[in-house]
Structure formats: structure tokens, C-alpha cells
C-alpha positions as CSV (number, residue, x, y, z in Angstrom):
1,M,-5.0,-17.7,16.7
2,L,-4.2,-14.3,14.9
3,L,-2.3,-15.0,11.4
4,T,1.2,-13.4,11.5
5,A,3.4,-12.6,8.5
6,P,7.1,-12.7,9.3
7,A,7.7,-10.2,6.9
8,C,5.7,-7.5,8.3
9,E,7.3,-7.8,11.6
10,R,10.6,-7.4,9.8
11,N,9.6,-4.4,7.7
12,K,7.2,-2.5,10.0
13,G,10.0,-0.2,11.8
14,P,11.6,0.9,8.6
15,I,8.1,1.6,6.9
16,L,6.9,3.5,10.1
17,E,9.9,5.9,9.8
18,V,8.9,7.1,6.4
19,L,5.3,7.3,7.1
20,R,6.6,9.6,10.2
21,R,7.7,11.9,7.4
22,E,5.4,11.4,4.5
23,F,2.2,11.3,6.4
24,G,3.0,14.0,9.2
25,A,0.8,16.6,7.8
26,Q,-1.8,14.0,7.0
27,H,-5.0,12.9,8.6
28,A,-7.0,10.0,7.3
29,V,-5.3,6.8,5.6
30,L,-7.0,4.4,3.8
31,E,-4.7,1.3,3.5
32,I,-5.0,-1.0,0.6
33,G,-4.5,-4.9,1.2
34,S,-4.3,-4.9,4.9
35,G,-3.4,-8.4,5.0
36,T,-2.9,-9.7,8.6
37,G,-3.5,-6.2,10.0
38,Q,-0.2,-6.3,11.4
39,H,0.9,-2.9,9.7
40,A,-2.3,-1.4,10.6
41,V,-2.3,-1.9,14.1
42,H,1.4,-0.8,14.4
43,F,1.2,2.3,12.1
44,A,-1.8,3.3,14.1
45,A,-0.6,3.0,17.3
46,H,2.8,4.9,16.5
47,L,0.8,7.5,14.5
48,P,-2.2,8.4,16.6
49,H,-2.6,11.9,14.6
50,L,-4.1,9.5,11.8
51,T,-7.4,7.8,11.4
52,W,-6.4,4.7,9.8
53,Q,-8.9,2.7,7.7
54,P,-7.7,-1.0,6.7
55,S,-9.3,-2.5,4.0
56,D,-8.8,-5.9,2.0
57,V,-10.9,-8.1,-0.1
58,A,-14.0,-9.8,1.1
59,A,-12.6,-13.3,1.5
60,L,-9.8,-12.0,3.6
61,L,-11.3,-10.0,5.6
62,P,-12.3,-12.1,8.8
63,P,-8.9,-12.5,10.3
64,L,-8.0,-8.8,9.4
65,A,-11.1,-7.8,11.4
66,E,-10.4,-10.1,14.5
67,R,-6.7,-8.5,14.8
68,V,-8.4,-5.2,14.6
69,R,-10.7,-6.1,17.2
70,L,-8.1,-7.6,19.8
71,E,-5.2,-5.4,19.1
72,G,-6.3,-2.2,17.6
73,P,-5.5,1.2,19.2
74,P,-7.6,4.3,19.1
75,G,-7.7,5.6,15.5
76,L,-7.9,2.3,13.8
77,Q,-11.1,1.9,12.0
78,T,-13.2,-1.6,11.4
79,P,-11.7,-3.0,8.2
80,I,-13.8,-2.6,5.2
81,A,-14.2,-5.0,2.0
82,L,-12.6,-3.4,-0.9
83,D,-11.6,-4.8,-4.4
84,V,-9.4,-2.2,-6.4
85,C,-11.2,-3.3,-9.7
86,E,-14.8,-2.5,-8.2
87,H,-15.5,1.3,-8.6
88,P,-16.2,3.4,-6.6
89,W,-14.1,2.4,-3.8
90,P,-16.1,2.5,-0.6
91,G,-15.6,5.1,2.0
92,A,-15.0,8.8,2.3
93,A,-12.2,10.7,0.4
94,V,-9.0,10.6,2.4
95,D,-5.7,12.4,2.3
96,A,-3.7,9.5,2.2
97,I,-3.4,6.0,0.9
98,F,-0.8,3.5,1.9
99,S,-0.5,-0.4,0.1
100,A,2.1,-2.7,0.8
101,N,3.4,-5.8,-1.3
102,T,0.1,-5.6,-3.2
103,L,1.3,-4.6,-6.8
104,H,3.2,-7.5,-7.5
105,I,0.4,-9.7,-6.2
106,M,-2.4,-8.4,-8.4
107,G,-2.9,-9.1,-12.3
108,P,-1.8,-6.5,-14.7
109,E,-5.2,-5.8,-15.4
110,A,-5.9,-4.6,-11.7
111,L,-2.9,-2.3,-11.9
112,P,-4.5,0.7,-13.7
113,E,-7.7,0.0,-11.6
114,F,-5.6,0.5,-8.6
115,F,-4.4,3.9,-9.8
116,R,-7.7,4.8,-10.9
117,G,-9.2,4.1,-7.5
118,V,-6.6,6.1,-5.9
119,G,-6.9,8.8,-8.3
120,A,-10.8,8.9,-7.0
121,A,-10.3,8.5,-3.3
122,L,-7.5,10.9,-2.8
123,M,-7.9,14.3,-1.7
124,P,-6.0,17.5,-3.3
125,E,-2.8,17.5,-1.6
126,G,-3.0,13.8,-0.7
127,V,-0.1,11.6,-0.7
128,L,0.2,7.9,-1.7
129,C,3.0,5.6,-0.3
130,V,3.4,2.3,-1.9
131,Y,6.1,-0.5,-0.3
132,G,7.3,-3.3,-2.1
133,P,10.0,-4.5,-4.7
134,F,10.3,-2.8,-8.1
135,N,12.4,-2.9,-11.3
136,Y,14.1,-0.1,-13.1
137,Q,14.3,0.1,-16.7
138,G,13.2,-3.4,-16.7
139,R,16.4,-4.9,-14.9
140,Y,16.1,-6.3,-11.1
141,T,17.8,-4.7,-8.4
142,S,19.2,-7.7,-7.0
143,E,19.5,-11.5,-7.5
144,S,16.9,-12.4,-4.3
145,N,14.4,-10.0,-6.5
146,A,14.7,-12.0,-9.5
147,Q,14.5,-15.3,-7.7
148,F,11.2,-13.7,-5.9
149,D,9.9,-13.0,-9.2
150,L,10.1,-16.1,-10.4
151,W,8.6,-17.6,-7.8
152,L,5.6,-15.4,-8.0
153,K,5.1,-16.1,-11.6
154,A,5.3,-20.1,-10.9
155,R,2.6,-19.4,-8.0
156,D,0.6,-17.1,-10.4
157,P,1.5,-16.2,-13.9
158,G,-0.4,-12.6,-13.5
159,S,1.8,-11.6,-10.7
160,A,5.4,-10.1,-10.9
161,I,7.6,-7.4,-9.9
162,R,6.5,-4.4,-11.5
163,D,8.4,-1.8,-13.5
164,F,8.7,1.6,-11.7
165,E,8.4,3.5,-14.9
166,T,5.0,1.7,-15.4
167,V,3.7,2.6,-12.1
168,D,4.8,5.9,-12.2
169,A,3.1,6.7,-15.5
170,L,-0.1,5.2,-14.1
171,A,0.0,7.7,-11.2
172,Q,0.7,10.6,-13.4
173,Q,-2.4,9.6,-15.4
174,Q,-4.2,10.7,-11.9
175,G,-2.4,13.7,-11.4
176,L,0.2,12.4,-8.9
177,T,3.7,13.7,-8.9
178,L,6.7,11.2,-7.5
179,S,8.2,12.8,-4.6
180,A,10.3,10.5,-2.9
181,D,11.9,6.9,-3.8
182,H,13.1,5.6,-0.5
183,A,15.4,2.6,-0.2
184,M,14.3,0.0,2.2
185,P,15.6,-3.3,3.4
186,A,15.6,-6.5,1.5
187,N,15.7,-4.6,-1.8
188,N,12.3,-3.1,-1.1
189,R,11.3,0.7,-1.9
190,T,8.7,3.0,-0.8
191,L,7.7,5.2,-3.5
192,V,5.7,8.5,-2.6
193,W,3.3,10.6,-4.8
194,R,1.7,13.5,-4.1
195,R,-1.1,15.3,-5.8
196,R,-0.9,19.1,-5.8
197,A,-3.9,21.3,-4.7
198,R,-5.8,22.4,-7.8
199,G,-5.1,26.3,-8.5
């Protein structure tokens, strides 16, 4: 039986509408932390101009690979094992990277490694889209996010809703410039950074 995350079913539609715009001119996407594979299957089916490469840590790969095998449309690649802290990342360079609900799960030491990997994998004029909850100026954007953060920290002290300013600074260190901050349902955001072509 395939694993299913209810949150993925709820948010895949709104995220797709953002990706239609932000990845409209892109060709190859690397997804970091594909989880159950619901996003990968949905986005690859509705964005057929993209080659979509799902990934996750090795321990979580079997159920992801099973969903891709059973439900994957053309353009959806066989999942690869990827740990953001292990460099270099596997696979070829891409012009788009997507990740949903990962930055608040990984430990704080992994955050710079995530952006370091993005910096190495993303081509000139590439796009990074990251979906999830974020704090702004150290403040929660809703009471539900404050409660979610408490739950995260009780589950794993290294987990937490990340500050936008922190992740934006890490992105800038990799030559990425914030181009959009989309408000999403359930007090989430989709942050979009772009790498400019080298002059």
C-alpha cells in the first residue's frame, strides 16, 4: 500500500499554480525530499515540459520509488538517494530545484549544506522554489505556526520553523536573488530565488 500524506493532497494544487509560472521556462527539475512522491507524480503529470528528478535520503527511497513505478507519468525519473549534507550531490546540473516542507525538518547544521548543494547543482538562470512555513523578523505569522513549531521542537530539538532572513542570506551566498514570496494556504509560503546568468 502506497504511503499518503494528507497535506500533500491539500497543497499540491496551490503549489502547482505557482510552479506553472516559476518553472514555465525551465527544463530539468531536481526535487529535494520527495517523501511519499505525491508531489512528484502530480507536478510531472501537469508540467510535461519538465524532466522531474525526485530524491530523498536512502532510508526513505523504497516507498518513493514504488509510487513512481506505479503512478509516474512520462518525464518523471527514477528517484535517487540524496543527503543534502553529502557533497557533491548526485546527478547532472539542473535549471530548477524544488523542495517542500524540508527546511523545518532538517537540523540547523544542514541548512547551509542545503544551499551549498543548490549553489553547486543549479545552472545559470536557474530557479529555486521552496515551500513551507517561515518566520519573518523572528515572529510567527500565525498562532497555528507557533503551535506547529512547538510540536516540531518536541519531536526533534533540531527542527524548527526557519527565519526567512536566515534562509535568504544563505541563498544570497550562493548567488541567488529572491524574486517572489508567494502566500499559500495554511500559513505557508513559496519562496522563489533566481540565479542570474553570468555576464
